[in-house]
FIDRENDO-485214 format. One record per residue (C-alpha): x, y, z; residue in one letter. Coordinates in steps of 0.5 Angstrom, whole numbers, padded with zeros to 4 digits, always signed. Layout:
N
XYZA;...
***
This chain:
130
+0235+0365+0238M;+0241+0369+0240S;+0237+0375+0239T;+0232+0374+0244L;+0238+0371+0249L;+0242+0378+0248S;+0235+0382+0248L;+0233+0379+0255Y;+0240+0378+0257G;+0240+0371+0258L;+0246+0366+0258K;+0243+0360+0255F;+0236+0358+0252N;+0231+0357+0258P;+0227+0352+0254F;+0232+0347+0252R;+0233+0341+0257P;+0240+0342+0258D;+0239+0348+0262V;+0245+0348+0268P;+0243+0345+0274I;+0244+0351+0278D;+0240+0355+0274A;+0234+0351+0275L;+0228+0353+0280Y;+0227+0349+0286T;+0220+0350+0289S;+0219+0348+0296P;+0215+0342+0294Q;+0220+0340+0289I;+0225+0341+0295D;+0221+0337+0300S;+0220+0331+0295F;+0228+0331+0294L;+0229+0331+0301R;+0224+0325+0302R;+0227+0321+0296V;+0234+0322+0299E;+0233+0320+0306L;+0229+0314+0303G;+0235+0312+0298V;+0240+0312+0304A;+0235+0307+0307D;+0235+0303+0301G;+0228+0305+0298G;+0226+0307+0292F;+0221+0312+0289A;+0217+0313+0283M;+0215+0320+0279I;+0209+0320+0275T;+0205+0326+0272G;+0202+0329+0266E;+0207+0332+0261P;+0210+0339+0262G;+0209+0338+0270T;+0217+0338+0271G;+0218+0331+0272K;+0225+0331+0268S;+0227+0337+0272V;+0226+0334+0278A;+0230+0328+0276L;+0236+0332+0274R;+0235+0335+0281L;+0235+0329+0284L;+0240+0325+0281A;+0245+0331+0282E;+0243+0331+0290R;+0244+0323+0290L;+0251+0324+0287R;+0253+0327+0293A;+0251+0321+0297L;+0256+0316+0299P;+0255+0309+0296D;+0250+0311+0292V;+0251+0310+0284L;+0246+0314+0280V;+0245+0312+0273G;+0240+0313+0267T;+0236+0308+0263L;+0236+0309+0256E;+0230+0305+0254H;+0225+0305+0260P;+0219+0303+0255Q;+0223+0296+0253S;+0222+0289+0255R;+0223+0287+0262T;+0229+0283+0260M;+0232+0290+0257D;+0230+0293+0264F;+0234+0288+0267Y;+0240+0289+0262R;+0240+0296+0263E;+0240+0296+0271S;+0245+0291+0271S;+0250+0294+0267A;+0249+0301+0271I;+0250+0297+0277S;+0256+0293+0275S;+0252+0286+0277V;+0253+0282+0271C;+0258+0283+0265P;+0256+0289+0260S;+0255+0283+0255G;+0248+0281+0253P;+0244+0277+0258I;+0242+0270+0255T;+0238+0267+0260G;+0233+0269+0265G;+0237+0270+0271L;+0244+0274+0272A;+0249+0272+0277S;+0249+0275+0284R;+0255+0275+0289P;+0254+0270+0294S;+0256+0270+0301A;+0262+0266+0300A;+0265+0272+0296D;+0265+0276+0302G;+0261+0283+0303P;+0259+0287+0298S;+0263+0294+0297T;+0259+0296+0291S;+0255+0302+0291P;+0247+0302+0292R;+0244+0303+0285P;+0239+0309+0284A;+0237+0309+0277V;+0233+0315+0274A;+0229+0314+0267P;+0231+0318+0262S;
***
């Protein structure tokens, strides 16, 4: 591969999933999607991205995560096993957002701070599947 990189003057393999963010092309459609999700998350909403294999979902999510990290009070995390059971989803989501201790959840519910604990200063989570 290094021969091809030098032949075409490339600094990295463009087919690897870890291409630097600043080297990714952002089409007008992707930029529009990123802006809409950014505004939605800023208002407390969420978004879901779906599509056929190879249509750029992972690249769009990398770009989105980078953009959301710049927002105040937004925490960006990654679910490592999105195909797992419902409890695994809640466990990973709560670990990312620090809602409950990082240990295993043994019951069906995780504790949440009450109004008596005072106002929450923790950032809102924005979770991206891996």
